[in-house]
N, C-alpha and C positions, 0 to 999 in steps of 0.2 A: 082906818086900823088894817094890819095886816095878821096874816095867819100863815106861820110857814111851819110844814109838816116835814119833818128831819127823815130824811131816805140813807139807807146806805151809799157810803162814798161822797154824801154831801159837801161839797166845799164850800156853799152859800155864797157863790158867784152872782145867784139871784136875787141875793140881800143889799149887793154895792150901794144903789143910790135910793133906799130904803129911806136913809135916816132924813133925805131932804123932801121926799114924797108922802111919808106916813107920819101920824102923830104915835103912833103904838105899836109895839110888835107882840104876837103870842106865839111861843114856839111849843109844839106837839114833839117832843123829845122821845126817845126810846125809853120803854120800861119803867123805871124811876125816875126820869129825869136825866138822862144822859144823850151827848150829841157826840158824832166825830170828832176828834181833838182838834181839824184844821179848822173848823166851826165855831171853837169856843171864842178865840181874839175877836172876830168878827160880830160876834153878840157882845161880848164886853164894849168893842167900840161904837156900835149903835147904841149901846146902854147909856151913851156919855149924851146922846141926842134925845132920846125917848125913852118912855118905861119901856122895858122886855120882860116880858112874864113866862117865864117856864112850866109848863104842864106836861103832862104823861098823855101820848098817844094812843096809850093801850085804850081807852074809856072808861076804865074804872080803876081804882086804887090812887094813890099820891106819889108826888115828887117826894123822894127821901130827902134827908138834910145832911148827913154825914156818913154814907159809907164810904166813898172812894174818894182819892184824894189826885186822882189822875187828872189831865187836860180834857177838857169834855164832861167830867163827873159832875152830878149837883152841887159838890162842894167847890170845885172849880168854878163853875157859873154863878154860883152865888157870891164867891171871893170877888167877882168881875163888877158884880151889881145886879146881875138878874135877878126879879123876883120870883119868888118862890110862889107858884100856883097851888100848892096843897093838893087837895084832892079836887078841885074843879077841874073838867076836863076842858080840851082846848077850847069848844064852842060855846061853854058858859064864860070860858074865861074873857072870848072874844066878845060876850055881852057886856060884862062887867067892866073892861079897863075903857071903853069909848063912855060909857056911863059916867065914870069916874074923873077922865078927864073933860067931860063937857061941864061937871059940877067944879070944875077947877079944882081938883086934887093935885097936890105934889106929889112926888114920889115917895116922900115917909109915906104921906095919906095913902097911897094905893098900895104899899107894901103893908102898911097896917089892915086894908080893907081884904086884901087876899089872906092875910093871917087869920081873919076873924072867920072868912067865910069860905077859907078852901081847906 
């Protein structure tokens, strides 16, 4: 399980091979769940191979659902298939995701579990 903390000017280059080496990814995005626009397509492509969960790196508060529509916004990432981590911080999401995968949960089950707990 991987955890990626988004930084300024993050292009996601270190995520390139992640789809072949890990079973899932938790992303700690800015504020309410945003990432640099260049990172959004990479996360969407990774979501085709593994569950990708978006959280806020702030330590409190939730990922919002419909504030902006720009590339890299939480709305854009959800449209690309990224799962909303809700109020769960990245570290709690990093515990929940592998437990769900170990239990055999599919993508829809994972999204539902995060919706209930996050």
